[in-house]
C-alpha positions, 0 to 999 in steps of 0.5 A, spaced: 500 500 500 502 506 497 502 512 502 499 519 501 505 524 500 501 529 503 499 526 509 506 528 513 505 535 511 497 535 513 499 533 520 503 538 521 498 544 519 493 547 523 486 546 520 484 553 522 490 557 521 492 553 515 486 551 512 487 553 505 493 549 504 490 543 507 484 544 502 489 544 496 493 538 498 487 534 500 482 536 494 488 537 488 493 531 490 489 526 494 482 527 492 481 530 486 476 526 482 472 525 489 472 532 490 469 534 484 464 528 484 462 530 491 461 537 489 457 535 483 452 531 488 452 537 493 449 542 488 444 536 486 442 536 493 441 544 493 436 543 487 431 539 491 430 545 495 424 548 493 426 556 494 433 554 490 430 550 485 424 556 483 429 561 482 434 557 478 427 555 474 425 562 473 432 564 470 432 558 465 439 557 466 439 550 467 434 548 461 438 553 456 445 553 458 446 547 463 453 546 461 455 553 462 452 554 468 456 548 471 462 550 468 461 557 471 460 554 478 466 549 477 471 555 475 469 559 481 469 554 486 476 551 483 479 558 483 478 559 490 480 552 492 486 552 488 489 559 488 486 561 495 480 566 497 485 571 498 489 571 492 488 576 486 484 570 482 481 568 488 478 575 490 476 576 483 472 569 483 469 572 490 467 578 487 464 575 481 460 570 485 457 576 489 455 580 483 452 574 480 448 572 487 446 580 488 442 580 482 437 575 486 433 575 492 436 569 496 434 568 503 440 567 508 438 560 510 439 558 503 446 561 502 448 557 509 445 551 506 449 551 500 455 553 503 454 547 508 453 542 502 460 544 500 463 542 507 459 536 508 458 532 502 466 531 500 466 528 507 460 524 506 463 521 500 470 520 503 466 516 508 463 511 503 468 511 497 475 514 499 481 510 498 483 513 505 479 516 510 480 523 511 484 526 517 480 530 522 485 536 520 482 535 513 475 535 515 476 541 520 479 545 514 473 544 510 469 547 515 474 553 516 475 554 509 468 555 507 466 559 513 471 564 511 468 564 504 461 565 507 464 571 511 466 574 504 460 573 501 456 576 507 452 570 509 450 572 516 449 567 522 455 563 520 456 557 525 462 558 530 463 550 530 463 544 525 458 540 529 453 546 529 454 547 522 453 539 521 446 539 525 444 545 521 445 541 515 441 535 517 435 539 520 435 544 514 434 538 509 429 534 514 425 540 513 426 543 506 426 537 502 419 536 498 417 535 491 415 541 486 415 541 479 421 546 479 425 541 483 423 536 478 425 541 472 432 543 474 433 536 477 432 533 470 436 538 466 442 537 471 441 529 470 441 530 462 447 534 463 451 529 466 448 524 461 450 528 455 458 527 457 457 520 455 455 516 449 448 516 447 448 508 448 450 509 455 446 515 457 440 510 460 445 507 464 448 513 467 441 516 469 440 509 473 446 510 476 445 517 478 438 515 481 442 510 485 447 515 488 441 519 491 438 518 497 430 517 498 429 524 500 432 526 494 429 521 489 422 524 492 424 531 492 425 530 485 420 526 483 425 521 480 424 513 479 426 509 485 432 505 484 432 498 485 436 496 492 440 491 487 442 497 483 444 501 489 448 496 492 452 495 485 453 502 484 456 503 491 460 496 490 463 499 484 465 505 487 468 502 493 472 497 489 475 503 485 477 506 492 480 499 494 484 499 487 487 506 488 490 504 495 495 499 491 496 504 485 502 509 486 500 516 489 499 522 485 504 527 487 502 533 482 496 537 483 490 536 478 488 543 477 481 544 474 483 551 473 488 549 468 483 544 464 479 546 458 472 547 459 467 545 455 464 552 455 470 556 454 475 552 449 479 558 448 480 560 456 475 564 460 475 571 464 473 571 471 469 577 470 465 574 464 463 568 468 455 567 469 449 568 465 447 575 461 445 581 465 438 580 463 437 574 467 434 577 473 428 575 477 
Protein backbone atom coordinates (compact mmCIF):
# COMPACT_ATOMS: atom_id res chain seq x y z
CA UNK A 1 0.00 0.00 0.00
CA UNK A 2 1.47 3.32 -1.06
CA UNK A 3 1.47 6.13 1.45
CA UNK A 4 0.00 9.56 0.70
CA UNK A 5 2.79 12.07 0.01
CA UNK A 6 0.83 14.92 1.64
CA UNK A 7 -0.17 13.42 4.99
CA UNK A 8 3.01 14.35 6.84
CA UNK A 9 2.60 17.98 5.85
CA UNK A 10 -1.11 17.97 6.73
CA UNK A 11 -0.35 16.54 10.18
CA UNK A 12 1.95 19.46 10.87
CA UNK A 13 -0.60 22.12 9.90
CA UNK A 14 -3.22 23.87 11.98
CA UNK A 15 -6.70 23.32 10.44
CA UNK A 16 -7.89 26.77 11.48
CA UNK A 17 -4.82 28.82 10.53
CA UNK A 18 -3.64 26.72 7.60
CA UNK A 19 -6.94 25.58 6.14
CA UNK A 20 -6.20 26.95 2.66
CA UNK A 21 -3.03 24.89 2.38
CA UNK A 22 -4.75 21.77 3.74
CA UNK A 23 -7.61 22.18 1.27
CA UNK A 24 -5.14 22.47 -1.59
CA UNK A 25 -3.18 19.36 -0.59
CA UNK A 26 -6.25 17.28 0.15
CA UNK A 27 -8.53 18.19 -2.75
CA UNK A 28 -5.98 18.66 -5.51
CA UNK A 29 -3.42 15.94 -4.77
CA UNK A 30 -5.08 13.16 -2.79
CA UNK A 31 -8.77 13.53 -3.71
CA UNK A 32 -9.23 15.47 -6.99
CA UNK A 33 -11.76 13.06 -8.53
CA UNK A 34 -13.64 12.56 -5.28
CA UNK A 35 -13.83 16.28 -4.57
CA UNK A 36 -15.27 17.05 -8.00
CA UNK A 37 -17.87 14.29 -7.87
CA UNK A 38 -18.89 15.10 -4.29
CA UNK A 39 -19.32 18.80 -5.07
CA UNK A 40 -21.42 17.92 -8.11
CA UNK A 41 -23.75 15.98 -5.86
CA UNK A 42 -23.57 18.73 -3.24
CA UNK A 43 -25.03 21.16 -5.77
CA UNK A 44 -27.51 18.50 -6.87
CA UNK A 45 -28.76 18.32 -3.28
CA UNK A 46 -29.37 22.06 -3.17
CA UNK A 47 -31.63 21.83 -6.23
CA UNK A 48 -34.14 19.76 -4.24
CA UNK A 49 -34.85 22.78 -2.01
CA UNK A 50 -37.97 24.47 -3.46
CA UNK A 51 -36.84 28.05 -2.82
CA UNK A 52 -33.49 27.42 -4.53
CA UNK A 53 -34.97 25.41 -7.39
CA UNK A 54 -37.68 28.02 -8.01
CA UNK A 55 -35.11 30.77 -8.51
CA UNK A 56 -32.97 28.63 -10.83
CA UNK A 57 -36.05 27.53 -12.73
CA UNK A 58 -37.13 31.15 -13.33
CA UNK A 59 -33.76 32.15 -14.73
CA UNK A 60 -33.85 29.25 -17.19
CA UNK A 61 -30.11 28.77 -16.74
CA UNK A 62 -30.27 25.01 -16.38
CA UNK A 63 -32.82 24.49 -19.12
CA UNK A 64 -30.93 26.58 -21.70
CA UNK A 65 -27.29 26.83 -20.56
CA UNK A 66 -26.73 23.89 -18.23
CA UNK A 67 -23.14 23.24 -19.30
CA UNK A 68 -22.15 26.89 -18.99
CA UNK A 69 -23.84 27.14 -15.59
CA UNK A 70 -21.88 24.08 -14.46
CA UNK A 71 -18.59 25.40 -15.86
CA UNK A 72 -19.03 28.84 -14.30
CA UNK A 73 -19.64 27.33 -10.86
CA UNK A 74 -16.78 24.87 -11.27
CA UNK A 75 -14.37 27.65 -12.25
CA UNK A 76 -15.28 29.94 -9.37
CA UNK A 77 -15.08 27.15 -6.79
CA UNK A 78 -11.81 25.87 -8.27
CA UNK A 79 -10.24 29.34 -8.28
CA UNK A 80 -10.99 29.61 -4.57
CA UNK A 81 -9.71 26.14 -3.67
CA UNK A 82 -6.61 26.23 -5.86
CA UNK A 83 -5.48 29.85 -5.59
CA UNK A 84 -6.89 30.74 -2.17
CA UNK A 85 -9.66 33.21 -1.42
CA UNK A 86 -7.16 35.99 -0.58
CA UNK A 87 -5.14 35.64 -3.79
CA UNK A 88 -5.73 38.08 -6.65
CA UNK A 89 -7.65 35.47 -8.62
CA UNK A 90 -9.47 34.26 -5.54
CA UNK A 91 -10.66 37.77 -4.73
CA UNK A 92 -11.76 38.21 -8.34
CA UNK A 93 -13.74 34.94 -8.17
CA UNK A 94 -15.40 36.02 -4.93
CA UNK A 95 -16.20 39.44 -6.35
CA UNK A 96 -17.78 37.88 -9.44
CA UNK A 97 -19.76 35.38 -7.36
CA UNK A 98 -21.11 38.17 -5.14
CA UNK A 99 -22.04 40.22 -8.21
CA UNK A 100 -23.96 37.31 -9.68
CA UNK A 101 -25.76 36.49 -6.45
CA UNK A 102 -26.52 40.15 -5.86
CA UNK A 103 -28.95 40.15 -8.79
CA UNK A 104 -31.33 37.87 -6.93
CA UNK A 105 -33.25 37.86 -3.66
CA UNK A 106 -31.70 34.85 -1.91
CA UNK A 107 -32.54 34.01 1.69
CA UNK A 108 -29.62 33.93 4.11
CA UNK A 109 -30.69 30.46 5.27
CA UNK A 110 -30.42 29.16 1.70
CA UNK A 111 -26.93 30.62 1.37
CA UNK A 112 -25.99 28.89 4.62
CA UNK A 113 -27.33 25.56 3.42
CA UNK A 114 -25.48 25.67 0.09
CA UNK A 115 -22.29 26.54 1.97
CA UNK A 116 -22.84 23.63 4.36
CA UNK A 117 -23.07 21.14 1.49
CA UNK A 118 -19.63 22.25 0.31
CA UNK A 119 -18.28 21.35 3.75
CA UNK A 120 -20.03 18.07 4.45
CA UNK A 121 -20.68 16.36 1.12
CA UNK A 122 -16.95 15.84 0.36
CA UNK A 123 -16.55 14.47 3.88
CA UNK A 124 -19.52 12.11 3.50
CA UNK A 125 -18.33 10.97 0.08
CA UNK A 126 -14.93 10.20 1.59
CA UNK A 127 -16.52 8.15 4.36
CA UNK A 128 -18.20 5.97 1.74
CA UNK A 129 -15.78 5.92 -1.17
CA UNK A 130 -12.44 7.42 -0.15
CA UNK A 131 -9.25 5.45 -0.88
CA UNK A 132 -8.08 6.60 2.56
CA UNK A 133 -10.07 8.25 5.36
CA UNK A 134 -9.80 11.99 5.77
CA UNK A 135 -7.92 13.10 8.82
CA UNK A 136 -9.56 15.35 11.39
CA UNK A 137 -7.36 18.20 10.16
CA UNK A 138 -8.86 17.86 6.68
CA UNK A 139 -12.45 17.77 7.91
CA UNK A 140 -11.94 20.82 10.10
CA UNK A 141 -10.10 22.61 7.31
CA UNK A 142 -13.20 22.15 5.13
CA UNK A 143 -15.26 23.91 7.76
CA UNK A 144 -12.84 26.78 8.34
CA UNK A 145 -12.23 27.29 4.61
CA UNK A 146 -15.87 27.57 3.62
CA UNK A 147 -16.74 29.59 6.70
CA UNK A 148 -14.17 32.20 5.60
CA UNK A 149 -15.63 32.14 2.10
CA UNK A 150 -19.06 32.64 3.67
CA UNK A 151 -17.82 35.68 5.55
CA UNK A 152 -16.54 37.17 2.31
CA UNK A 153 -19.96 36.53 0.79
CA UNK A 154 -21.54 38.47 3.67
CA UNK A 155 -23.53 35.43 4.80
CA UNK A 156 -24.99 36.09 8.24
CA UNK A 157 -25.18 33.82 11.31
CA UNK A 158 -22.33 31.57 10.26
CA UNK A 159 -21.94 28.73 12.82
CA UNK A 160 -18.92 29.05 15.07
CA UNK A 161 -18.01 25.35 15.08
CA UNK A 162 -18.09 22.24 12.92
CA UNK A 163 -20.71 20.33 14.91
CA UNK A 164 -23.30 23.11 14.96
CA UNK A 165 -22.91 23.60 11.21
CA UNK A 166 -23.46 19.89 10.64
CA UNK A 167 -26.61 19.99 12.80
CA UNK A 168 -27.86 22.93 10.76
CA UNK A 169 -27.23 20.97 7.54
CA UNK A 170 -29.14 17.90 8.76
CA UNK A 171 -32.03 19.91 10.22
CA UNK A 172 -32.36 22.06 7.10
CA UNK A 173 -32.60 19.03 4.82
CA UNK A 174 -35.16 17.37 7.06
CA UNK A 175 -37.49 20.40 6.96
CA UNK A 176 -36.88 21.75 3.43
CA UNK A 177 -36.84 18.72 1.15
CA UNK A 178 -40.17 18.17 -0.62
CA UNK A 179 -41.32 17.79 -4.20
CA UNK A 180 -42.14 20.68 -6.54
CA UNK A 181 -42.31 20.87 -10.31
CA UNK A 182 -39.43 23.38 -10.26
CA UNK A 183 -37.31 20.86 -8.34
CA UNK A 184 -38.06 18.28 -10.99
CA UNK A 185 -37.27 20.55 -13.93
CA UNK A 186 -33.95 21.74 -12.50
CA UNK A 187 -33.00 18.26 -11.29
CA UNK A 188 -33.87 16.69 -14.66
CA UNK A 189 -31.87 19.34 -16.54
CA UNK A 190 -28.86 18.63 -14.31
CA UNK A 191 -29.27 14.88 -14.75
CA UNK A 192 -29.34 15.34 -18.52
CA UNK A 193 -26.22 17.49 -18.36
CA UNK A 194 -24.34 14.70 -16.58
CA UNK A 195 -25.71 12.13 -19.04
CA UNK A 196 -24.62 14.27 -22.02
CA UNK A 197 -20.96 13.71 -21.09
CA UNK A 198 -21.30 10.06 -22.15
CA UNK A 199 -22.06 8.33 -25.47
CA UNK A 200 -25.78 8.17 -26.24
CA UNK A 201 -25.97 4.40 -25.75
CA UNK A 202 -24.67 4.75 -22.19
CA UNK A 203 -26.99 7.54 -21.11
CA UNK A 204 -29.81 5.33 -19.76
CA UNK A 205 -27.21 3.61 -17.59
CA UNK A 206 -25.87 6.99 -16.41
CA UNK A 207 -29.37 8.08 -15.38
CA UNK A 208 -29.89 4.86 -13.42
CA UNK A 209 -26.53 5.36 -11.73
CA UNK A 210 -27.42 8.92 -10.73
CA UNK A 211 -30.67 7.71 -9.18
CA UNK A 212 -28.75 5.05 -7.27
CA UNK A 213 -26.43 7.72 -5.83
CA UNK A 214 -29.32 9.78 -4.44
CA UNK A 215 -30.91 9.00 -1.09
CA UNK A 216 -34.68 8.55 -0.70
CA UNK A 217 -35.49 12.15 0.36
CA UNK A 218 -33.72 13.44 -2.75
CA UNK A 219 -35.45 10.95 -5.04
CA UNK A 220 -38.82 12.07 -3.69
CA UNK A 221 -37.98 15.79 -3.80
CA UNK A 222 -37.02 15.50 -7.48
CA UNK A 223 -39.78 13.06 -8.41
CA UNK A 224 -37.23 10.69 -9.90
CA UNK A 225 -37.83 6.93 -10.33
CA UNK A 226 -36.90 4.98 -7.23
CA UNK A 227 -33.77 2.88 -7.90
CA UNK A 228 -33.79 -0.82 -7.12
CA UNK A 229 -31.87 -1.91 -3.99
CA UNK A 230 -29.64 -4.28 -6.00
CA UNK A 231 -28.63 -1.48 -8.37
CA UNK A 232 -27.85 0.82 -5.45
CA UNK A 233 -25.66 -1.88 -3.93
CA UNK A 234 -23.91 -2.47 -7.26
CA UNK A 235 -23.09 1.22 -7.76
CA UNK A 236 -21.79 1.55 -4.20
CA UNK A 237 -19.75 -1.62 -4.57
CA UNK A 238 -18.19 -0.32 -7.80
CA UNK A 239 -17.10 2.92 -6.13
CA UNK A 240 -15.74 1.09 -3.10
CA UNK A 241 -13.84 -1.27 -5.40
CA UNK A 242 -12.31 1.76 -7.11
CA UNK A 243 -11.14 3.02 -3.71
CA UNK A 244 -9.58 -0.34 -2.87
CA UNK A 245 -7.71 -0.40 -6.18
CA UNK A 246 -6.41 3.13 -5.66
CA UNK A 247 -4.81 2.12 -2.37
CA UNK A 248 -2.36 -0.09 -4.27
CA UNK A 249 -1.52 2.31 -7.08
CA UNK A 250 1.38 4.77 -6.94
CA UNK A 251 0.34 8.00 -5.30
CA UNK A 252 -0.19 11.20 -7.24
CA UNK A 253 2.47 13.81 -6.45
CA UNK A 254 1.40 16.61 -8.78
CA UNK A 255 -1.81 18.56 -8.17
CA UNK A 256 -4.76 18.28 -10.54
CA UNK A 257 -5.78 21.90 -11.14
CA UNK A 258 -9.20 22.30 -12.67
CA UNK A 259 -8.48 25.95 -13.45
CA UNK A 260 -5.87 24.72 -15.95
CA UNK A 261 -8.17 22.22 -17.68
CA UNK A 262 -10.02 23.10 -20.88
CA UNK A 263 -13.63 23.90 -20.03
CA UNK A 264 -16.35 22.83 -22.45
CA UNK A 265 -17.89 26.31 -22.42
CA UNK A 266 -14.53 28.09 -22.73
CA UNK A 267 -12.31 26.14 -25.16
CA UNK A 268 -10.12 29.22 -25.64
CA UNK A 269 -9.88 30.10 -21.95
CA UNK A 270 -12.03 32.19 -19.63
CA UNK A 271 -12.05 35.54 -17.89
CA UNK A 272 -13.35 35.53 -14.33
CA UNK A 273 -15.08 38.87 -14.84
CA UNK A 274 -17.20 37.41 -17.65
CA UNK A 275 -18.41 34.28 -15.89
CA UNK A 276 -22.11 33.84 -15.24
CA UNK A 277 -25.40 34.47 -17.04
CA UNK A 278 -26.09 37.54 -19.15
CA UNK A 279 -27.08 40.72 -17.36
CA UNK A 280 -30.72 40.32 -18.33
CA UNK A 281 -31.00 37.08 -16.31
CA UNK A 282 -32.73 38.55 -13.27
CA UNK A 283 -35.81 37.55 -11.28
